[in-house]
Backbone as JSON Lines, residues from 0, in Angstrom:
{"i":0,"aa":"M","n":[2.17,-9.85,-20.92],"ca":[3.51,-10.2,-20.49],"c":[3.42,-11.08,-19.24]}
{"i":1,"aa":"Y","n":[4.35,-12.0,-19.14],"ca":[4.48,-12.87,-17.98],"c":[5.59,-12.32,-17.09]}
{"i":2,"aa":"T","n":[5.29,-12.12,-15.82],"ca":[6.31,-11.72,-14.87],"c":[6.64,-12.92,-14.01]}
{"i":3,"aa":"I","n":[7.91,-13.31,-14.03],"ca":[8.39,-14.43,-13.23],"c":[9.05,-13.84,-11.99]}
{"i":4,"aa":"L","n":[8.47,-14.1,-10.83],"ca":[8.99,-13.59,-9.57],"c":[9.72,-14.71,-8.84]}
{"i":5,"aa":"V","n":[11.0,-14.51,-8.58],"ca":[11.83,-15.53,-7.95],"c":[12.3,-15.0,-6.6]}
{"i":6,"aa":"S","n":[12.11,-15.81,-5.55],"ca":[12.43,-15.3,-4.21],"c":[13.61,-16.01,-3.54]}
{"i":7,"aa":"T","n":[14.29,-16.87,-4.26],"ca":[15.54,-17.46,-3.76],"c":[16.47,-17.64,-4.95]}
{"i":8,"aa":"Q","n":[17.76,-17.66,-4.69],"ca":[18.71,-17.64,-5.8],"c":[19.4,-18.98,-6.06]}
{"i":9,"aa":"N","n":[18.88,-20.05,-5.53],"ca":[19.54,-21.34,-5.72],"c":[18.81,-22.17,-6.78]}
{"i":10,"aa":"E","n":[18.26,-23.3,-6.36],"ca":[17.56,-24.19,-7.29],"c":[16.34,-23.53,-7.91]}
{"i":11,"aa":"N","n":[15.71,-22.63,-7.16],"ca":[14.54,-21.95,-7.69],"c":[14.9,-20.99,-8.82]}
{"i":12,"aa":"M","n":[16.05,-20.37,-8.75],"ca":[16.5,-19.52,-9.86],"c":[16.75,-20.37,-11.09]}
{"i":13,"aa":"K","n":[17.34,-21.55,-10.9],"ca":[17.55,-22.46,-12.03],"c":[16.2,-22.85,-12.64]}
{"i":14,"aa":"L","n":[15.23,-23.17,-11.79],"ca":[13.9,-23.52,-12.26],"c":[13.27,-22.34,-13.01]}
{"i":15,"aa":"A","n":[13.38,-21.15,-12.46],"ca":[12.81,-19.96,-13.09],"c":[13.41,-19.73,-14.48]}
{"i":16,"aa":"K","n":[14.7,-19.94,-14.61],"ca":[15.36,-19.74,-15.9],"c":[14.92,-20.78,-16.93]}
{"i":17,"aa":"V","n":[14.66,-22.0,-16.48],"ca":[14.12,-23.02,-17.38],"c":[12.73,-22.6,-17.86]}
{"i":18,"aa":"L","n":[11.9,-22.14,-16.94],"ca":[10.55,-21.7,-17.3],"c":[10.61,-20.5,-18.24]}
{"i":19,"aa":"Q","n":[11.51,-19.57,-17.96],"ca":[11.67,-18.4,-18.82],"c":[12.08,-18.84,-20.23]}
{"i":20,"aa":"D","n":[13.01,-19.76,-20.31],"ca":[13.47,-20.27,-21.6],"c":[12.32,-20.92,-22.37]}
{"i":21,"aa":"L","n":[11.5,-21.7,-21.68],"ca":[10.35,-22.34,-22.33],"c":[9.37,-21.3,-22.86]}
{"i":22,"aa":"L","n":[9.12,-20.26,-22.08],"ca":[8.23,-19.18,-22.53],"c":[8.81,-18.49,-23.76]}
{"i":23,"aa":"Q","n":[10.1,-18.21,-23.73],"ca":[10.74,-17.53,-24.86],"c":[10.67,-18.38,-26.13]}
{"i":24,"aa":"K","n":[10.84,-19.69,-25.99],"ca":[10.75,-20.58,-27.15],"c":[9.35,-20.58,-27.75]}
{"i":25,"aa":"E","n":[8.35,-20.26,-26.92],"ca":[6.97,-20.18,-27.39],"c":[6.61,-18.77,-27.86]}
{"i":26,"aa":"G","n":[7.59,-17.86,-27.82],"ca":[7.36,-16.49,-28.26],"c":[6.56,-15.66,-27.27]}
{"i":27,"aa":"K","n":[6.57,-16.06,-26.0],"ca":[5.81,-15.35,-24.97],"c":[6.71,-14.31,-24.3]}
{"i":28,"aa":"E","n":[6.27,-13.06,-24.33],"ca":[7.03,-11.99,-23.68],"c":[7.04,-12.21,-22.17]}
{"i":29,"aa":"N","n":[8.21,-12.08,-21.58],"ca":[8.3,-12.31,-20.14],"c":[9.46,-11.52,-19.55]}
{"i":30,"aa":"Q","n":[9.39,-11.36,-18.25],"ca":[10.47,-10.72,-17.51],"c":[10.67,-11.48,-16.21]}
{"i":31,"aa":"L","n":[11.92,-11.8,-15.92],"ca":[12.28,-12.49,-14.68],"c":[12.76,-11.44,-13.68]}
{"i":32,"aa":"I","n":[12.18,-11.45,-12.51],"ca":[12.57,-10.51,-11.46],"c":[13.08,-11.29,-10.26]}
{"i":33,"aa":"D","n":[14.31,-11.02,-9.9],"ca":[14.95,-11.62,-8.74],"c":[14.65,-10.74,-7.54]}
{"i":34,"aa":"L","n":[13.72,-11.18,-6.7],"ca":[13.32,-10.37,-5.54],"c":[14.46,-10.2,-4.54]}
{"i":35,"aa":"V","n":[15.38,-11.15,-4.49],"ca":[16.53,-11.03,-3.59],"c":[17.39,-9.84,-4.02]}
{"i":36,"aa":"D","n":[17.66,-9.75,-5.31],"ca":[18.49,-8.66,-5.82],"c":[17.87,-7.28,-5.64]}
{"i":37,"aa":"L","n":[16.55,-7.22,-5.55],"ca":[15.91,-5.91,-5.33],"c":[16.3,-5.32,-3.98]}
{"i":38,"aa":"N","n":[16.58,-6.2,-3.02],"ca":[17.04,-5.76,-1.7],"c":[16.11,-4.7,-1.09]}
{"i":39,"aa":"L","n":[14.82,-5.01,-1.1],"ca":[13.83,-4.06,-0.56],"c":[13.98,-3.94,0.95]}
{"i":40,"aa":"P","n":[13.79,-2.73,1.48],"ca":[13.81,-2.6,2.94],"c":[12.62,-3.35,3.54]}
{"i":41,"aa":"L","n":[12.77,-3.78,4.77],"ca":[11.67,-4.45,5.45],"c":[10.51,-3.48,5.6]}
{"i":42,"aa":"H","n":[9.34,-3.87,5.09],"ca":[8.2,-2.96,5.11],"c":[7.68,-2.76,6.53]}
{"i":43,"aa":"N","n":[7.43,-1.53,6.87],"ca":[6.65,-1.17,8.06],"c":[6.08,0.21,7.82]}
{"i":44,"aa":"S","n":[4.94,0.48,8.42],"ca":[4.23,1.73,8.13],"c":[5.01,2.97,8.54]}
{"i":45,"aa":"A","n":[5.81,2.88,9.61],"ca":[6.6,4.04,10.03],"c":[7.65,4.38,8.97]}
{"i":46,"aa":"L","n":[8.31,3.36,8.43],"ca":[9.3,3.59,7.38],"c":[8.63,4.16,6.13]}
{"i":47,"aa":"Q","n":[7.49,3.6,5.79],"ca":[6.76,4.07,4.62],"c":[6.36,5.53,4.79]}
{"i":48,"aa":"E","n":[5.87,5.88,5.97],"ca":[5.47,7.26,6.23],"c":[6.67,8.21,6.18]}
{"i":49,"aa":"K","n":[7.78,7.76,6.71],"ca":[8.99,8.59,6.77],"c":[9.66,8.75,5.4]}
{"i":50,"aa":"D","n":[9.86,7.63,4.69],"ca":[10.65,7.64,3.46],"c":[9.84,7.47,2.18]}
{"i":51,"aa":"G","n":[8.56,7.16,2.3],"ca":[7.75,6.91,1.12],"c":[7.99,5.52,0.56]}
{"i":52,"aa":"I","n":[7.5,5.31,-0.63],"ca":[7.62,4.0,-1.27],"c":[8.91,3.99,-2.09]}
{"i":53,"aa":"P","n":[9.78,3.02,-1.84],"ca":[11.06,2.96,-2.57],"c":[10.86,2.87,-4.09]}
{"i":54,"aa":"K","n":[11.78,3.44,-4.82],"ca":[11.73,3.42,-6.29],"c":[11.7,1.99,-6.81]}
{"i":55,"aa":"A","n":[12.43,1.09,-6.18],"ca":[12.43,-0.32,-6.62],"c":[11.04,-0.93,-6.5]}
{"i":56,"aa":"V","n":[10.3,-0.55,-5.48],"ca":[8.93,-1.04,-5.31],"c":[8.03,-0.45,-6.39]}
{"i":57,"aa":"Q","n":[8.19,0.83,-6.66],"ca":[7.39,1.47,-7.71],"c":[7.65,0.82,-9.07]}
{"i":58,"aa":"N","n":[8.91,0.53,-9.36],"ca":[9.26,-0.14,-10.62],"c":[8.67,-1.55,-10.68]}
{"i":59,"aa":"L","n":[8.75,-2.28,-9.58],"ca":[8.18,-3.62,-9.52],"c":[6.67,-3.55,-9.74]}
{"i":60,"aa":"Y","n":[6.02,-2.61,-9.1],"ca":[4.58,-2.44,-9.25],"c":[4.22,-2.18,-10.72]}
{"i":61,"aa":"E","n":[4.94,-1.27,-11.35],"ca":[4.66,-0.93,-12.75],"c":[4.82,-2.15,-13.66]}
{"i":62,"aa":"T","n":[5.86,-2.93,-13.43],"ca":[6.06,-4.14,-14.23],"c":[4.92,-5.12,-14.0]}
{"i":63,"aa":"M","n":[4.56,-5.33,-12.75],"ca":[3.49,-6.27,-12.43],"c":[2.15,-5.78,-12.97]}
{"i":64,"aa":"D","n":[1.93,-4.48,-12.93],"ca":[0.67,-3.91,-13.4],"c":[0.5,-4.15,-14.91]}
{"i":65,"aa":"K","n":[1.58,-4.14,-15.66],"ca":[1.54,-4.36,-17.11],"c":[1.37,-5.84,-17.47]}
{"i":66,"aa":"S","n":[1.63,-6.71,-16.53],"ca":[1.58,-8.15,-16.78],"c":[0.16,-8.68,-16.72]}
{"i":67,"aa":"H","n":[-0.1,-9.7,-17.51],"ca":[-1.39,-10.38,-17.41],"c":[-1.26,-11.65,-16.57]}
{"i":68,"aa":"S","n":[-0.02,-12.08,-16.32],"ca":[0.19,-13.32,-15.58],"c":[1.48,-13.26,-14.78]}
{"i":69,"aa":"F","n":[1.44,-13.93,-13.64],"ca":[2.62,-14.05,-12.79],"c":[2.98,-15.52,-12.64]}
{"i":70,"aa":"I","n":[4.26,-15.79,-12.65],"ca":[4.77,-17.12,-12.32],"c":[5.63,-16.95,-11.09]}
{"i":71,"aa":"L","n":[5.21,-17.57,-10.0],"ca":[5.95,-17.47,-8.74],"c":[6.83,-18.69,-8.58]}
{"i":72,"aa":"V","n":[8.1,-18.46,-8.33],"ca":[9.06,-19.54,-8.15],"c":[9.74,-19.3,-6.8]}
{"i":73,"aa":"T","n":[9.46,-20.18,-5.85],"ca":[9.97,-19.93,-4.51],"c":[10.22,-21.22,-3.75]}
{"i":74,"aa":"A","n":[11.12,-21.14,-2.81],"ca":[11.37,-22.26,-1.9],"c":[10.34,-22.21,-0.77]}
{"i":75,"aa":"E","n":[10.37,-23.25,0.04],"ca":[9.55,-23.28,1.26],"c":[10.47,-23.08,2.45]}
{"i":76,"aa":"Y","n":[10.21,-22.03,3.21],"ca":[10.99,-21.76,4.42],"c":[10.09,-21.96,5.63]}
{"i":77,"aa":"N","n":[10.43,-22.9,6.47],"ca":[9.67,-23.15,7.7],"c":[8.17,-23.28,7.44]}
{"i":78,"aa":"F","n":[7.85,-24.04,6.41],"ca":[6.47,-24.36,6.03],"c":[5.7,-23.18,5.45]}
{"i":79,"aa":"G","n":[6.4,-22.16,4.98],"ca":[5.74,-21.0,4.41],"c":[6.61,-20.33,3.36]}
{"i":80,"aa":"V","n":[6.24,-19.08,3.03],"ca":[6.95,-18.33,2.0],"c":[8.19,-17.66,2.58]}
{"i":81,"aa":"P","n":[9.24,-17.52,1.78],"ca":[10.41,-16.78,2.24],"c":[10.04,-15.32,2.53]}
{"i":82,"aa":"A","n":[10.73,-14.74,3.48],"ca":[10.45,-13.36,3.89],"c":[10.57,-12.38,2.73]}
{"i":83,"aa":"V","n":[11.49,-12.62,1.8],"ca":[11.68,-11.69,0.69],"c":[10.42,-11.61,-0.18]}
{"i":84,"aa":"L","n":[9.71,-12.71,-0.35],"ca":[8.47,-12.7,-1.12],"c":[7.36,-12.0,-0.34]}
{"i":85,"aa":"K","n":[7.21,-12.35,0.91],"ca":[6.18,-11.71,1.75],"c":[6.41,-10.21,1.83]}
{"i":86,"aa":"N","n":[7.66,-9.8,1.99],"ca":[7.99,-8.38,2.06],"c":[7.65,-7.66,0.76]}
{"i":87,"aa":"A","n":[7.96,-8.28,-0.37],"ca":[7.63,-7.67,-1.67],"c":[6.13,-7.51,-1.82]}
{"i":88,"aa":"I","n":[5.37,-8.53,-1.43],"ca":[3.91,-8.43,-1.5],"c":[3.41,-7.31,-0.59]}
{"i":89,"aa":"D","n":[3.96,-7.23,0.62],"ca":[3.55,-6.17,1.54],"c":[3.79,-4.79,0.94]}
{"i":90,"aa":"W","n":[4.94,-4.59,0.32],"ca":[5.22,-3.3,-0.31],"c":[4.27,-3.04,-1.48]}
{"i":91,"aa":"I","n":[4.09,-4.03,-2.34],"ca":[3.25,-3.86,-3.53],"c":[1.83,-3.45,-3.16]}
{"i":92,"aa":"T","n":[1.33,-4.0,-2.07],"ca":[-0.07,-3.72,-1.7],"c":[-0.29,-2.32,-1.14]}
{"i":93,"aa":"V","n":[0.76,-1.55,-0.92],"ca":[0.57,-0.18,-0.41],"c":[0.81,0.88,-1.49]}
{"i":94,"aa":"V","n":[1.14,0.47,-2.69],"ca":[1.41,1.44,-3.76],"c":[0.13,2.13,-4.22]}
{"i":95,"aa":"N","n":[-0.96,1.4,-4.26],"ca":[-2.24,1.91,-4.74],"c":[-3.25,1.85,-3.61]}
{"i":96,"aa":"K","n":[-4.24,2.75,-3.62],"ca":[-5.27,2.71,-2.58],"c":[-5.99,1.37,-2.56]}
{"i":97,"aa":"D","n":[-6.21,0.8,-3.74],"ca":[-6.79,-0.54,-3.84],"c":[-5.64,-1.54,-3.74]}
{"i":98,"aa":"F","n":[-5.46,-2.1,-2.56],"ca":[-4.3,-2.97,-2.32],"c":[-4.29,-4.22,-3.2]}
{"i":99,"aa":"R","n":[-5.42,-4.57,-3.76],"ca":[-5.49,-5.76,-4.62],"c":[-5.28,-5.45,-6.1]}
{"i":100,"aa":"K","n":[-5.24,-4.18,-6.45],"ca":[-5.27,-3.78,-7.86],"c":[-4.3,-4.56,-8.75]}
{"i":101,"aa":"V","n":[-3.06,-4.62,-8.37],"ca":[-2.06,-5.23,-9.24],"c":[-2.22,-6.76,-9.34]}
{"i":102,"aa":"F","n":[-2.95,-7.35,-8.4],"ca":[-3.15,-8.8,-8.38],"c":[-4.5,-9.23,-8.97]}
{"i":103,"aa":"S","n":[-5.47,-8.32,-8.98],"ca":[-6.83,-8.67,-9.38],"c":[-6.89,-9.16,-10.82]}
{"i":104,"aa":"D","n":[-7.55,-10.28,-10.98],"ca":[-7.79,-10.88,-12.29],"c":[-6.53,-11.24,-13.06]}
{"i":105,"aa":"K","n":[-5.43,-11.41,-12.36],"ca":[-4.19,-11.85,-13.0],"c":[-4.07,-13.36,-12.82]}
{"i":106,"aa":"N","n":[-3.58,-14.02,-13.86],"ca":[-3.33,-15.46,-13.78],"c":[-2.04,-15.69,-13.02]}
{"i":107,"aa":"V","n":[-2.04,-16.71,-12.17],"ca":[-0.86,-17.03,-11.37],"c":[-0.56,-18.52,-11.48]}
{"i":108,"aa":"L","n":[0.7,-18.82,-11.79],"ca":[1.2,-20.19,-11.77],"c":[2.18,-20.3,-10.62]}
{"i":109,"aa":"L","n":[1.99,-21.29,-9.78],"ca":[2.85,-21.51,-8.61],"c":[3.87,-22.6,-8.91]}
{"i":110,"aa":"S","n":[5.09,-22.36,-8.46],"ca":[6.12,-23.38,-8.63],"c":[7.13,-23.3,-7.49]}
{"i":111,"aa":"T","n":[7.73,-24.44,-7.2],"ca":[8.72,-24.5,-6.13],"c":[9.73,-25.61,-6.38]}
{"i":112,"aa":"H","n":[10.91,-25.35,-5.93],"ca":[11.89,-26.41,-5.66],"c":[12.19,-26.25,-4.18]}
{"i":113,"aa":"S","n":[11.89,-27.27,-3.42],"ca":[12.06,-27.15,-1.97],"c":[12.65,-28.42,-1.4]}
{"i":114,"aa":"G","n":[13.59,-28.25,-0.51],"ca":[14.2,-29.39,0.17],"c":[13.26,-30.04,1.17]}
{"i":115,"aa":"G","n":[12.29,-29.28,1.65],"ca":[11.4,-29.78,2.68],"c":[10.07,-30.3,2.18]}
{"i":116,"aa":"G","n":[9.89,-30.42,0.91],"ca":[8.63,-30.93,0.38],"c":[7.94,-29.94,-0.52]}
{"i":117,"aa":"G","n":[7.7,-28.73,-0.02],"ca":[7.17,-27.68,-0.86],"c":[5.67,-27.51,-0.89]}
{"i":118,"aa":"Q","n":[4.91,-28.51,-0.46],"ca":[3.46,-28.39,-0.57],"c":[2.9,-27.28,0.31]}
{"i":119,"aa":"D","n":[3.51,-27.07,1.47],"ca":[3.01,-26.02,2.36],"c":[3.15,-24.64,1.73]}
{"i":120,"aa":"V","n":[4.26,-24.36,1.07],"ca":[4.42,-23.05,0.44],"c":[3.46,-22.89,-0.73]}
{"i":121,"aa":"L","n":[3.22,-23.96,-1.47],"ca":[2.26,-23.89,-2.57],"c":[0.86,-23.6,-2.04]}
{"i":122,"aa":"D","n":[0.47,-24.28,-0.96],"ca":[-0.84,-24.05,-0.36],"c":[-0.96,-22.63,0.19]}
{"i":123,"aa":"T","n":[0.1,-22.16,0.83],"ca":[0.1,-20.8,1.39],"c":[-0.04,-19.76,0.29]}
{"i":124,"aa":"M","n":[0.73,-19.92,-0.78],"ca":[0.65,-18.95,-1.89],"c":[-0.71,-19.03,-2.57]}
{"i":125,"aa":"R","n":[-1.25,-20.23,-2.72],"ca":[-2.56,-20.37,-3.35],"c":[-3.61,-19.6,-2.55]}
{"i":126,"aa":"A","n":[-3.6,-19.75,-1.25],"ca":[-4.56,-19.03,-0.4],"c":[-4.34,-17.52,-0.49]}
{"i":127,"aa":"Q","n":[-3.1,-17.09,-0.38],"ca":[-2.82,-15.65,-0.37],"c":[-3.18,-14.99,-1.7]}
{"i":128,"aa":"F","n":[-2.75,-15.56,-2.8],"ca":[-3.01,-14.93,-4.09],"c":[-4.48,-15.01,-4.48]}
{"i":129,"aa":"T","n":[-5.18,-16.04,-4.05],"ca":[-6.62,-16.09,-4.27],"c":[-7.3,-14.95,-3.53]}
{"i":130,"aa":"K","n":[-6.91,-14.72,-2.28],"ca":[-7.5,-13.63,-1.5],"c":[-7.12,-12.26,-2.05]}
{"i":131,"aa":"L","n":[-5.99,-12.17,-2.74],"ca":[-5.59,-10.91,-3.37],"c":[-6.31,-10.7,-4.71]}
{"i":132,"aa":"G","n":[-7.13,-11.67,-5.11],"ca":[-7.94,-11.5,-6.31],"c":[-7.38,-12.14,-7.56]}
{"i":133,"aa":"S","n":[-6.29,-12.88,-7.44],"ca":[-5.69,-13.53,-8.6],"c":[-6.42,-14.83,-8.92]}
{"i":134,"aa":"M","n":[-6.26,-15.26,-10.16],"ca":[-6.82,-16.53,-10.6],"c":[-5.66,-17.53,-10.62]}
{"i":135,"aa":"V","n":[-5.57,-18.32,-9.57],"ca":[-4.44,-19.24,-9.4],"c":[-4.72,-20.52,-10.19]}
{"i":136,"aa":"Y","n":[-3.8,-20.84,-11.07],"ca":[-3.92,-22.02,-11.92],"c":[-3.9,-23.28,-11.06]}
{"i":137,"aa":"T","n":[-4.71,-24.26,-11.43],"ca":[-4.84,-25.46,-10.6],"c":[-3.58,-26.32,-10.59]}
{"i":138,"aa":"D","n":[-2.9,-26.45,-11.72],"ca":[-1.67,-27.24,-11.77],"c":[-0.51,-26.43,-11.21]}
{"i":139,"aa":"E","n":[0.5,-27.14,-10.72],"ca":[1.68,-26.51,-10.13],"c":[2.92,-27.2,-10.67]}
{"i":140,"aa":"I","n":[4.04,-26.52,-10.59],"ca":[5.33,-27.13,-10.9],"c":[6.04,-27.3,-9.57]}
{"i":141,"aa":"H","n":[6.3,-28.56,-9.23],"ca":[6.73,-28.9,-7.88],"c":[7.87,-29.91,-7.96]}
{"i":142,"aa":"T","n":[9.03,-29.5,-7.48],"ca":[10.17,-30.4,-7.48],"c":[10.92,-30.28,-6.16]}
{"i":143,"aa":"T","n":[11.6,-31.35,-5.8],"ca":[12.39,-31.37,-4.56],"c":[13.71,-32.07,-4.87]}
{"i":144,"aa":"Y","n":[14.57,-32.17,-3.88],"ca":[15.81,-32.92,-4.08],"c":[15.51,-34.41,-4.28]}
{"i":145,"aa":"Q","n":[14.4,-34.89,-3.72],"ca":[14.02,-36.29,-3.87],"c":[13.19,-36.53,-5.13]}
{"i":146,"aa":"K","n":[12.49,-35.5,-5.6],"ca":[11.62,-35.61,-6.78],"c":[12.22,-34.73,-7.87]}
{"i":147,"aa":"A","n":[12.92,-35.34,-8.78],"ca":[13.65,-34.61,-9.82],"c":[12.71,-33.79,-10.7]}
{"i":148,"aa":"F","n":[13.23,-32.71,-11.22],"ca":[12.51,-31.86,-12.17],"c":[12.15,-32.67,-13.4]}
{"i":149,"aa":"E","n":[10.91,-32.59,-13.81],"ca":[10.43,-33.31,-14.99],"c":[10.13,-32.29,-16.07]}
{"i":150,"aa":"L","n":[11.01,-32.18,-17.03],"ca":[10.9,-31.16,-18.07],"c":[9.6,-31.28,-18.85]}
{"i":151,"aa":"E","n":[9.26,-32.47,-19.29],"ca":[8.08,-32.62,-20.15],"c":[6.78,-32.28,-19.41]}
{"i":152,"aa":"S","n":[6.63,-32.76,-18.19],"ca":[5.39,-32.44,-17.46],"c":[5.35,-30.96,-17.1]}
{"i":153,"aa":"S","n":[6.5,-30.39,-16.76],"ca":[6.54,-28.95,-16.45],"c":[6.23,-28.13,-17.69]}
{"i":154,"aa":"K","n":[6.73,-28.58,-18.82],"ca":[6.45,-27.89,-20.09],"c":[4.95,-27.92,-20.39]}
{"i":155,"aa":"K","n":[4.31,-29.07,-20.16],"ca":[2.86,-29.18,-20.38],"c":[2.09,-28.22,-19.48]}
{"i":156,"aa":"V","n":[2.48,-28.16,-18.21],"ca":[1.82,-27.25,-17.27],"c":[2.0,-25.81,-17.73]}
{"i":157,"aa":"L","n":[3.22,-25.44,-18.05],"ca":[3.51,-24.07,-18.45],"c":[2.8,-23.7,-19.74]}
{"i":158,"aa":"L","n":[2.81,-24.57,-20.72],"ca":[2.15,-24.26,-21.99],"c":[0.64,-24.19,-21.83]}
{"i":159,"aa":"S","n":[0.08,-25.05,-21.01],"ca":[-1.35,-24.97,-20.73],"c":[-1.68,-23.65,-20.04]}
{"i":160,"aa":"F","n":[-0.87,-23.27,-19.06],"ca":[-1.04,-22.0,-18.36],"c":[-0.91,-20.82,-19.32]}
{"i":161,"aa":"S","n":[0.05,-20.89,-20.21],"ca":[0.3,-19.75,-21.11],"c":[-0.77,-19.61,-22.19]}
{"i":162,"aa":"N","n":[-1.64,-20.6,-22.31],"ca":[-2.73,-20.52,-23.28],"c":[-4.05,-20.08,-22.67]}
{"i":163,"aa":"I","n":[-4.01,-19.7,-21.4],"ca":[-5.24,-19.23,-20.74],"c":[-5.63,-17.9,-21.34]}
């Protein structure tokens, strides 16, 4: 299964839905998760010790654990990842004693629609997910307000990724 993780609800959600539609047309099982809608509490160890791991985090972990591939769709905020994505990763890494378990040996496709360029967030995610043990696909889906979404090239990237 492909898990599509979306961390903003504007142009990136539109992009995620296009990618989801392309996967569905190819008969690929997938699930789109809106990290904003999960409304996870800000992770900190004191909160975790006091309240435990939120049910929404446990559900997210279970979905991700069943997946063989992740597609990340996110904007670039201040040359990095949005807090909602970083927070979700922080929570996911404390569910299991092996903090890399859910990410290890999973294929990852990076994508962004960003008003500020987007390359910094792609580079940041590539470094982070590589260190978490994921196999980050070399091609990316990258669009901005100045660089229009290219359906055919994005379809080629996605289909190539989905055949790994």
